C-alpha positions in Angstrom: 80.5 196.0 48.6 84.1 194.8 49.0 87.0 197.2 48.2 89.7 195.7 45.9 93.2 197.1 46.0 96.0 196.2 43.6 99.7 196.8 44.5 101.7 199.4 42.5 104.0 196.7 41.1 101.1 195.1 39.2 99.8 198.5 38.2 103.0 199.0 36.3 101.8 196.3 33.9 98.0 197.0 33.9 96.4 200.3 34.7 93.9 199.7 37.6 92.6 201.5 40.6 90.9 200.7 43.8 87.2 199.8 43.2 84.2 198.6 45.1 82.8 195.3 43.9 79.9 193.0 44.9 80.4 189.4 45.8 80.3 186.9 48.6 83.4 184.9 47.7 86.9 185.8 46.4 85.9 184.3 43.0 82.8 186.5 42.7 84.7 189.7 43.9 87.6 189.0 41.5 85.1 188.4 38.6 83.5 191.7 39.2 86.9 193.5 39.5 88.2 191.8 36.3 85.0 192.9 34.5 86.2 196.5 35.2 89.9 195.8 34.5 90.0 192.7 32.2 93.7 193.0 31.4 94.6 192.1 35.0 92.9 188.7 34.9 95.8 187.0 33.0 98.3 188.2 35.5 96.4 187.0 38.5 94.6 183.8 37.4 95.4 180.7 35.4 93.2 179.9 32.4 91.1 177.5 34.5 90.5 180.2 37.1 92.9 179.2 39.9 95.3 181.7 41.4 98.7 181.8 39.7 101.6 180.3 41.7 103.3 183.7 42.3 100.2 185.7 43.1 98.6 186.3 46.5 95.2 187.5 47.5 94.4 188.7 51.0 90.9 189.3 52.5 91.0 191.7 55.5 94.7 191.0 56.0 94.5 187.2 55.8 95.8 185.1 52.9 93.1 183.1 51.2 93.1 179.4 51.7 91.4 178.1 48.6 93.7 179.0 45.7 91.9 176.7 43.3 88.2 177.6 43.5 88.7 180.9 45.3 85.8 180.0 47.6 87.0 182.0 50.6 84.2 184.3 51.9 84.4 188.0 51.6 82.5 190.2 54.1 80.2 192.9 52.7 82.7 195.6 53.8 85.8 193.4 53.2 89.1 194.6 51.9 90.7 192.5 49.2 94.3 192.9 48.2 95.9 191.5 45.0 99.7 191.2 45.0 102.6 189.3 43.7 103.8 186.7 46.2 107.4 187.1 47.5 109.8 184.3 47.6 113.4 183.8 48.1 115.9 182.6 50.6 
């Protein structure tokens, strides 16, 4: 099972915690996590299921590539991090 972590800045809006979730892709892992913490889904995903513009998801320290379908693979013992993307100049 993958372990999902949410940064403290998102936890200010929605109470979540680190959890173990089954899934082979980012989409499957996030679906399992949002089943446990449904209020977070709207902060992270668009209505159609793609990643919001100012959100970032990392699997084992690498940013996901497929922000639309979230098809990036997640290893059985993977670490998934959900966070707000930083921007600026």
